[in-house]
C-alpha positions, 0 to 999 in steps of 0.5 A: 805351433811346434815344429814336429807338428807342423812337420805333419803337415801337408805341403800345400797346408806348409806353403799356405803359411807361407805365403804369410810370412816376409822374407826375412821370416821365410829365411829364418824358418829355413833355417830350424831344420833340414826338414822345414828348409825344403820346405821354406828355401824354394819360396825364397827364391821365386822373387828375387830381386834385382837392384838398379844397375849400380855396376858402370858396366851397364853390359855386364848388367844386361846379362842378367837380368837377360838370363834371368828372364828366362 
């Protein structure tokens, strides 16, 4: 499927296709064009993983974690 054909699909179909892609595939798709970035970039940010606190400043880590949960 070419980029022009994908661009003509309804947004719901584009998002369904995107749901089958890995994080790295989504990132690659977001770099194809501005139109694709509009579709794929928000999906990339839906599930951000924060690693366990490797920083010695636990208060700062907890503050960031609590802000993200809001």
